[in-house]
C-alpha positions in Angstrom: 41.1 -13.2 -19.9 42.6 -10.5 -22.1 41.4 -6.9 -22.4 39.8 -7.4 -25.8 38.4 -10.7 -24.7 36.4 -8.9 -22.0 35.1 -6.4 -24.6 34.0 -9.3 -26.8 32.1 -11.0 -24.0 30.5 -7.7 -23.0 29.4 -7.0 -26.6 28.0 -10.6 -26.9 25.9 -10.5 -23.8 24.7 -7.0 -24.6 23.6 -8.1 -28.1 21.8 -11.2 -26.6 19.9 -9.0 -24.2 19.0 -6.5 -26.9 17.7 -9.3 -29.2 15.4 -10.4 -26.4 14.0 -6.9 -26.1 13.7 -6.4 -29.8 11.9 -9.7 -30.2 9.5 -8.8 -27.4 8.9 -5.4 -29.0 7.8 -6.9 -32.4 5.7 -9.5 -30.7 3.9 -6.8 -28.8 3.5 -4.5 -31.8 2.5 -7.0 -34.5 2.2 -10.4 -33.1 -0.7 -10.1 -30.6 -4.2 -8.9 -30.9 -5.9 -6.7 -28.3 -7.5 -9.0 -25.7 -9.7 -8.5 -22.7 -7.9 -9.1 -19.4 -10.9 -11.1 -18.1 -10.3 -13.9 -20.6 -9.1 -17.3 -19.5 -5.3 -17.7 -19.4 -4.7 -14.0 -20.1 -1.8 -13.7 -17.7 -0.3 -17.1 -18.8 0.4 -15.8 -22.3 4.1 -14.8 -22.4 4.1 -12.7 -25.5 2.8 -9.2 -26.1 2.0 -6.2 -24.0 0.2 -6.5 -20.7 -0.6 -2.8 -20.3 -4.2 -2.2 -19.2 -5.8 0.8 -20.9 -7.8 2.1 -17.9 -10.7 3.0 -17.7 -11.5 1.3 -21.0 -10.0 -1.9 -19.7 -9.9 -3.1 -16.1 -8.3 -5.9 -14.2 -11.0 -8.2 -12.8 -11.8 -7.3 -9.2 -12.7 -10.2 -6.8 -16.2 -10.2 -5.3 -14.7 -10.2 -1.8 -12.7 -7.0 -2.5 -12.6 -4.7 0.5 -13.0 -1.2 -0.8 -16.0 1.2 -0.6 -18.2 0.8 2.4 -22.0 0.2 1.9 -24.7 0.1 4.5 -28.0 -1.7 3.8 -30.0 0.8 5.8 -33.2 -1.3 6.0 -31.2 -3.9 8.0 -29.5 -1.4 10.2 -30.6 -1.3 13.9 -28.6 1.9 14.6 -26.6 0.2 17.4 -23.7 2.7 16.9 -21.1 -0.1 17.3 -19.5 0.7 13.9 -19.1 4.4 14.8 -17.5 3.6 18.2 -15.0 1.1 16.9 -13.9 3.2 13.9 -10.3 4.4 14.5 -10.6 7.5 12.3 -14.2 8.5 13.1 -15.4 8.4 9.5 -18.9 7.2 10.5 -21.4 9.8 11.7 -24.8 8.5 13.1 -27.8 10.4 14.5 -30.3 8.0 16.2 -33.9 8.8 16.9 -35.6 6.4 19.3 -39.1 5.0 18.7 -41.7 4.4 21.4 -42.4 0.9 19.9 -41.1 -1.6 17.4 -41.7 -0.3 13.9 -40.3 -3.2 11.8 -37.8 -6.0 11.5 -34.6 -6.6 9.6 -34.1 -9.4 7.1 -32.8 -11.7 9.9 -35.8 -10.9 12.2 -34.1 -8.4 14.5 -36.7 -5.8 15.8 -36.2 -2.2 14.8 -36.5 0.3 17.6 -34.3 3.2 16.5 -34.6 5.3 13.4 -31.5 6.4 11.5 -31.9 10.1 11.1 -28.4 10.3 9.8 -25.9 7.7 8.7 -23.0 9.2 6.8 -19.7 7.6 5.9 -16.8 9.8 4.9 -14.6 7.6 2.6 -11.9 10.3 2.5 -11.1 9.4 6.1 -11.6 5.6 5.9 -8.5 3.5 6.4 -10.2 0.3 5.1 -9.5 -1.7 8.2 -12.9 -3.4 8.1 -13.5 -3.3 11.9 -16.9 -1.7 11.4 -18.1 -4.7 9.3 -16.9 -7.1 11.9 -18.8 -5.7 14.8 -22.1 -5.1 12.9 -24.6 -7.5 14.5 -26.9 -7.6 11.5 -24.1 -7.6 8.9 -25.7 -4.7 7.1 -22.4 -2.9 6.8 -20.1 -4.4 4.2 -17.1 -3.5 2.0 -17.8 -3.7 -1.7 -15.5 -4.2 -4.6 -16.1 -0.7 -5.9 -12.7 0.9 -5.7 -12.9 3.9 -8.0 -14.8 6.6 -6.4 -12.4 9.4 -7.2 -13.8 12.9 -7.6 -12.7 16.5 -7.9 -14.5 17.6 -4.7 -13.5 15.9 -1.5 -17.0 16.4 -0.1 -18.4 13.9 -2.6 -16.6 11.2 -0.6 -19.2 11.6 2.1 -21.9 9.0 1.4 -25.3 9.3 3.1 -27.4 6.2 3.6 -30.4 7.6 5.6 -33.7 7.6 3.8 -35.5 10.0 6.3 -36.4 13.5 5.3 -36.2 16.5 7.6 -39.9 16.4 8.2 -39.9 12.7 9.1 -37.0 13.3 11.5 -38.9 16.1 13.2 -42.1 14.0 13.5 -40.3 11.0 15.0 -38.5 13.2 17.5 -41.8 14.8 18.5 -43.5 11.4 18.7 -40.8 10.1 21.2 -40.9 13.3 23.2 -44.7 13.0 23.6 -44.3 9.4 24.6 -41.8 10.3 27.3 -44.0 13.1 28.6 -47.0 10.7 28.8 -44.9 8.2 30.6 -43.9 10.7 33.3 -47.5 11.8 33.7 -48.8 8.2 34.0 -46.3 7.5 36.8 -48.2 7.5 40.2 -46.9 10.0 42.7 -46.6 9.1 46.4 -48.4 11.2 49.0 -46.3 13.8 50.9 -46.5 11.7 54.2 -45.3 8.6 52.5 -42.5 10.5 50.8 -41.3 11.9 54.2 -41.5 8.5 55.8 -39.6 6.9 52.9 -36.9 9.5 53.3 -36.6 8.8 57.0 -36.2 5.1 56.4 -33.4 5.5 53.9 -30.2 6.7 55.5 -28.5 9.4 53.5 -25.0 8.0 54.3 -23.7 4.5 55.0 -22.5 3.9 58.6 -18.7 3.8 58.9 -17.4 0.7 60.4 -14.4 1.3 62.6 -12.4 -1.9 63.4 -11.3 -2.4 67.0 -7.6 -2.7 67.5 -6.6 -4.7 70.5 -4.3 -2.9 73.0 -0.9 -4.3 73.6 -0.4 -5.8 77.1 
């Protein structure tokens, strides 16, 4: 191949590539109407622009998308498993025990602990989904809501507790009173029985010393 032959082949291939780009440009500018990305066969159409004008247009998000965490607090038994397994400690829970069962979840699990505080800091979340796996009542889920951007990082802290400060104080006082009544109702042994009981129970376990046979 001669010198000028190489130049001719280079010019030919360059012109061929430019014609493809020019044709695509005119098809995108004049040949296609603006369409919604959620329409059928949208991504199968070869001509025109595919730029999504966010936030006016959005690519369809699947229902099983794993993005923002959500807790259905009425089904939460405050077992603290999600907070313990979280690798980045983005879940903060404050439980308040109840002296009796005060309700049931949607699957029939009894509720014995109030959620005085259930906060999730999405600025720390690594979207691993471990908290949703260990949840026994499946009240903690990851939704398809992906855009929760804000100018203040504190707005990424989502609170799910429905209890007011007054209700929290009342429930704490109620459980403390229950514990105090439980201690009072416990019968006390007489002094003589206590001393006899102490004498019966050895303070330390006897040490067993194995016998080693002497060499003959």
